[in-house]
C-alpha positions as CSV (number, residue, x, y, z in Angstrom):
1,M,0.0,0.0,0.0
2,G,3.0,2.3,-0.4
3,D,3.3,5.1,2.2
4,A,-0.2,4.6,3.4
5,A,-0.9,3.9,7.1
6,P,-1.1,0.2,7.9
7,V,-4.6,-1.1,7.9
8,L,-6.3,-3.9,9.9
9,V,-8.4,-6.1,7.6
10,V,-10.7,-8.5,9.4
11,F,-12.4,-11.3,7.6
12,G,-15.4,-13.1,9.1
13,G,-17.8,-15.7,8.0
14,L,-18.8,-19.3,8.5
15,P,-16.4,-22.1,7.6
16,G,-16.6,-23.1,3.9
17,T,-17.6,-19.7,2.6
18,G,-14.2,-18.9,0.9
19,K,-12.7,-16.5,3.6
20,T,-9.3,-18.1,3.6
21,T,-8.9,-18.1,-0.2
22,I,-9.8,-14.4,-0.4
23,A,-7.8,-13.4,2.7
24,R,-4.7,-15.1,1.5
25,D,-4.9,-13.3,-1.9
26,V,-5.6,-9.9,-0.3
27,A,-2.7,-10.3,2.2
28,A,-0.4,-11.1,-0.7
29,A,-1.6,-8.1,-2.7
30,L,-1.1,-5.8,0.2
31,G,2.1,-7.2,1.4
32,A,0.3,-7.7,4.7
33,A,0.8,-10.2,7.5
34,L,-1.8,-12.9,7.4
35,F,-3.1,-14.2,10.7
36,R,-5.1,-17.4,10.0
37,V,-6.7,-18.3,13.4
38,D,-7.0,-22.0,12.3
39,V,-3.3,-22.2,11.8
40,M,-2.6,-20.8,15.2
41,E,-5.1,-23.2,16.8
42,A,-3.5,-26.2,15.2
43,A,0.0,-25.1,16.2
44,M,-1.2,-24.8,19.8
45,G,-2.6,-28.4,19.6
46,R,0.7,-29.7,18.1
47,A,2.5,-28.0,21.0
48,G,0.5,-30.0,23.4
49,V,-2.1,-27.5,24.5
50,D,-5.1,-29.6,25.7
51,R,-8.1,-29.1,23.3
52,E,-10.3,-28.9,26.4
53,Q,-8.7,-25.6,27.2
54,P,-10.1,-22.3,25.8
55,I,-7.9,-22.7,22.7
56,G,-10.2,-20.6,20.5
57,L,-10.0,-17.6,22.8
58,A,-6.2,-18.1,23.1
59,T,-5.8,-18.0,19.3
60,Y,-7.7,-14.8,19.0
61,M,-5.6,-13.2,21.8
62,L,-2.4,-14.4,20.1
63,A,-3.5,-12.9,16.8
64,D,-4.4,-9.7,18.6
65,S,-1.0,-9.4,20.3
66,V,1.2,-10.3,17.3
67,G,-1.1,-8.2,15.1
68,E,-0.5,-5.2,17.3
69,S,3.3,-5.6,17.0
70,C,3.0,-5.7,13.2
71,L,0.7,-2.7,13.0
72,R,3.0,-0.7,15.3
73,V,5.9,-1.2,12.9
74,G,3.9,-0.2,9.8
75,T,2.8,-3.7,8.5
76,S,-0.8,-4.1,7.6
77,V,-2.6,-7.2,9.0
78,V,-5.2,-9.5,7.6
79,I,-7.2,-11.5,10.1
80,D,-8.8,-14.8,8.8
81,A,-11.2,-16.0,11.4
82,V,-14.9,-16.9,11.7
83,N,-15.4,-14.0,14.1
84,P,-18.7,-15.4,15.1
85,V,-19.7,-13.2,18.1
86,E,-19.5,-9.6,19.2
87,A,-16.7,-10.2,21.7
88,A,-14.4,-11.4,19.0
89,R,-15.3,-8.5,16.8
90,Q,-14.8,-6.0,19.6
91,G,-11.3,-7.2,20.1
92,W,-10.4,-6.1,16.5
93,R,-12.0,-2.8,17.0
94,D,-10.0,-2.3,20.2
95,L,-6.8,-3.3,18.3
96,A,-7.4,-0.8,15.6
97,A,-8.1,1.9,18.2
98,R,-5.0,1.1,20.2
99,T,-2.7,1.3,17.2
100,G,-4.5,4.1,15.3
101,S,-5.0,1.8,12.4
102,P,-8.0,2.0,10.0
103,L,-10.2,-1.1,10.3
104,R,-11.9,-2.7,7.4
105,V,-14.3,-5.6,8.0
106,V,-15.1,-8.1,5.2
107,E,-17.8,-10.6,5.8
108,V,-17.8,-13.6,3.4
109,V,-21.0,-15.5,2.8
110,C,-22.2,-18.2,0.6
111,S,-25.9,-17.5,0.0
112,D,-26.6,-20.8,-1.8
113,L,-27.1,-23.3,1.1
114,A,-26.6,-26.4,-1.1
115,E,-23.4,-25.0,-2.5
116,H,-22.2,-24.0,1.0
117,R,-22.9,-27.5,2.2
118,R,-21.1,-29.0,-0.8
119,R,-18.0,-26.9,-0.1
120,V,-18.0,-27.8,3.6
121,E,-18.4,-31.6,3.0
122,S,-15.7,-31.7,0.3
123,R,-13.1,-29.8,2.2
124,T,-9.9,-31.3,3.5
125,S,-7.5,-29.7,5.9
126,D,-4.4,-28.0,4.6
127,I,-3.1,-27.6,8.2
128,A,-1.3,-30.3,10.1
129,G,-3.3,-31.2,13.1
130,F,-6.4,-29.3,12.2
131,E,-9.7,-31.0,11.4
132,V,-12.2,-29.1,9.3
133,P,-15.7,-28.9,10.7
134,T,-18.5,-31.0,9.5
135,W,-21.7,-29.6,8.0
136,A,-23.5,-30.3,11.2
137,E,-20.9,-28.4,13.2
138,V,-21.2,-25.4,10.8
139,E,-25.0,-25.4,11.0
140,A,-24.8,-25.6,14.9
141,R,-22.2,-22.9,15.2
142,E,-23.2,-19.7,16.9
143,Y,-22.9,-16.8,14.5
144,A,-24.3,-13.4,15.4
145,P,-25.3,-11.0,12.7
146,W,-22.8,-8.2,12.0
147,T,-24.0,-4.7,13.0
148,E,-21.2,-2.5,11.7
149,P,-20.3,-1.2,8.3
150,R,-18.5,-3.9,6.3
151,L,-18.0,-5.2,2.8
152,T,-20.1,-8.3,2.3
153,I,-18.8,-10.7,-0.4
154,D,-21.1,-13.5,-1.6
155,T,-18.9,-16.1,-3.1
156,V,-21.7,-17.7,-5.1
157,D,-21.5,-14.8,-7.6
158,A,-18.7,-16.1,-9.8
159,G,-18.8,-12.9,-11.9
160,V,-17.4,-10.8,-9.0
161,D,-13.6,-10.3,-8.7
162,T,-13.7,-10.7,-4.9
163,V,-10.0,-9.8,-4.4
164,A,-10.3,-6.6,-6.4
165,A,-13.5,-5.6,-4.6
166,V,-11.8,-6.1,-1.2
167,L,-8.7,-4.3,-2.3
168,D,-10.8,-1.3,-3.5
169,Y,-12.6,-1.3,-0.1
170,V,-9.4,-1.5,1.9
171,R,-7.5,1.1,-0.1
172,S,-10.5,3.6,0.2
173,V,-9.4,3.9,3.9
174,N,-6.3,5.9,2.8
175,S,-7.8,7.8,-0.1
176,A,-7.5,11.6,0.1
177,P,-10.7,13.5,-0.4
178,T,-11.2,14.6,-4.0
179,A,-12.2,18.1,-2.9
180,L,-12.3,19.9,0.4
181,P,-15.7,21.4,1.6
182,Q,-16.0,25.1,1.0
């Protein structure tokens, strides 16, 4: 993003919607650090952290702490997580406020239920020690509606260049006004 201030880009959405694919491409295009919560959770499991512990909370806190370090040295951060509840989302707002970083929220959905189910049921894990959720687990997952401004990407619409749409949205944070008010 050149000389622009680092930005915190937070992806959210149910498993199997396409968050990780888009987040990975956006992070690469921005030269940003990518914090994939599933990777962190799997690493904690491989390190011997008991899965009965609040590992989900720990991974969000880890992403927050390391993300803060990145933002403070000028590196943009992309968060790839379900972000299912308000408490998780508030953590990212707090991180942006603490670091003075613009926050951009991207919610990824798959509006075609049959397609979403097909994606979830055909997934395999690309992370050592991480099991992808089943369709029943995705359906049962708590997921509160978002209430803040965000870009919503529906991955069923194959005609949309999702990465370009997200990059336009993210880059609009640092755009100078075209004219000052008189």
